[in-house]
N, C-alpha and C positions, 0 to 999 in steps of 0.2 A: 340578664344585662346585657346591653349593647355593649360591641366591641367597636374603641375608638377608632376612627376611621381618617387620616390625616387629609385633609386637600394635597391638592396636588398642583404645583407651579408652572405654570406654560413657560414653553422654551422662549426666549427670546429672538425678534424677529428683525433684520433693518428696513428691511422696506416690505409692504402690503402689496401683495397681490391682487385688484380687485377680482371679484368671483363674477362670473358673469350668471344673470340671474336665470332662471328656469322656471315656463311659466306652464300648471297643468290645469285641465280641464277636466269636470267631471259633472254630473248631475244628480241631484235628488231624485228621488224614486215615489212613487206612493206603493205600497204592496198589493195594493187591490186592484191595480189593473191591469188588463189583459197581456199576453204574449205579442199583439202586436206590438200594443202601445210600448211598449218594454224594447224592444228591437228599434222603433221609432227614436225612441229615447237615444238608444245607443246611438243610431246612425247618427244624430243633430248633435252628440257630442264630437263624432269625428268631423262631420263639417266644420263645426265652428272651429276647433283644434287647425284644420286645414285653412280656414281662410285668416285667422288670426297667424299662422304660422309665415315666418318671409314677412310681416308688415308690421312687426315690432323691431324696430332697430336697436343698438347703443348709437350713442356721439360718432364710435367710430363707423359705423354702418353695417356692424357685426350684426345679423340676425339672430334674436334670441330664443333660443331652444323654446318649442312647444310640444307638451307630453300630454296624453291623455287617459282616462283609466275609463272599460266600458261597463268595469262593474257598479251598477248603479245602486244609490246610495240613499236605502229604505229604512236602514235600521243602524243601530250601534255598533255590529258585528262588519256591516258593509263599511262604516265609516273610518274603524278601523283599517281596514285593508288597503281603502282607498288612501289611507294617511302613510301609513307602511311603501306602499309603492311610491309615492309621492316622493318619501323621505330618501329613499333609495336613488330615485332619479335627482336629488337635487331640488325639485320645485320651492321658488322663494313666492312664486305668483299664481294666487286662485282665480279661476276663472269660472264660474257656475253657471251650467246652459241646462235651465230645466225645461220641459218639454210644455209644448200647450196647457195640458192637462193642470199645471201648478196655478194653483190660487193667486188672484190678485188681488190686490189692494182697491176697494170700490169707493167713489168719493172726492173730496175735493182734494189735487193735490196741491 
């Protein structure tokens, strides 16, 4: 039998403090690609993060922080790692930066 656990009441706050959002850049990966292609994917992640950094600002012109992970997501294991990295960094916004090997949708748009 499971032990009963009580819900926890949150403390009252008088004024909300807005959280500054954090952008996290990552890339999916195909585990079949070679080492050079994997390095290229990691470089693309860093380039995208650096391009975005300083360009996205809040209404008061404060730059939104940008972080990235060079862990390429080619399975659930890597997805869990990146998710944990992003949670620790406070990431709220995800940017996916796939390499050119990523499948493209064909047909009418």
